[in-house]
N, C-alpha and C positions, 0 to 999 in steps of 0.2 A: 955398846953394851949400857944395860940400865938392869935395875934391880928393883923389882917390885914385889913387894911382901915376901922377901926372900927367897923368890924366884930372879933366875935372869933370863931377860927376854931379847929376841933380836941377834940369836946368833944363830949365823948364817952356817953351818957347816955340823954335818953328823957331833953330836956329843957323847961323851963315855961320864953319866954320872952317878956317884955313890951315894948308896941308902946306906943307912944305921937302924938296923933292925935291932928292937931291945929286947929280950928274953930274959927270962927268971934267970938271974948269973951274969950272964957277962954279953957283953954287943957282939952283934955278927956285923960284917957291912959283905953286900951283892950290887952289884953290879949292873946297871940298866942300859944295854944300849940303845939310844936315841937316835932313830935314825937311818940304821941298816936298812930296813924294809919299808914300805910304806902303804897307806890304802889308800883308794880312790872306788867311790861311785861312780855310776851309768844308772841315770834314769832311763825305763822308754813308757816314753807318755806320749800320747796321741802320735803314734806312728813313728817316732822321731826316736832318736838314741841323746839321751842329753848330759854332758855334752858331746858334739858329734867329732870330736878331737880331744883326746886327752892324753897329757905327758905323765911319765912318770918315772924314776929310777929303777936299776933291775932291780928284781926282788919284791917290787910291789906286787900285791896281790889287788887284784878290779873286781869288783862285786856289781854284775847288772840284776836291775829291781823292776819286773817287770810291772808298773805303776798303771798302763792300760787295762782295759774290761774285756780284750778280744787275747788271742796268747799269741806269743811268741818265743822266737830264739835269737841266740847268739853265737854265729858260726864265722871260725877266722876262713878267710879267701885263700889262705895253706895249708888249712886242715891241721893248723897247731891244736887251737881248743873247738868246742863243740857243745853246745848244754842242750838239755831237754828242752822240750816243748813247755815256758814255761806259762802258767796261768797268772793272774793278777796276784800282784804280792808275793810272789814267787822271787828265787835268786838263783844269779848261777855266777861263782867264783872264780880267776884262773888268778897263777903266780906266775910272773914272767920273769924268766930269769935269766932270757938274753939279750940285749940290746938291738931293736931294729923294731920298724914301722909293721901291726900287725892289723893290716883291715878285717873286718868282720862287716856281715850283713844278717839280716834276719831270714831263714830259710823259706817262714811262713809271707813273709812279703819280701823280696831281694830289691825293693826299692830304697827298703831301709839300710843305710849301711852308716858307718863308721872306722873311728882309726884310731889306734895306740899307739904312741911312742915312746916308747924304752929309752930312755939314755943310762 
């Protein structure tokens, strides 16, 4: 573990951080849970989901963003999630609450596929 500018770097496990909030009169301490969930992004561009395989922890929210000039969707093969048709720069997010492997595709272009592995 190393310290840089008062911050601890290199922590491998989720960490509970206490933050002191100073207000008129008395300080308050608030706990912030770092690591209870994560966010990840998948970019859709040139008829490709990137990254094609994404590994996230349980509780993570994955956001797909269409960076292509044509519409795309994100649909899980087992019916767990389904986006609307997304135009350029539109987004779809889904929070994964169970471990497993979730394969998905674009219903407009079925040869476009991807996978989210939730651990």
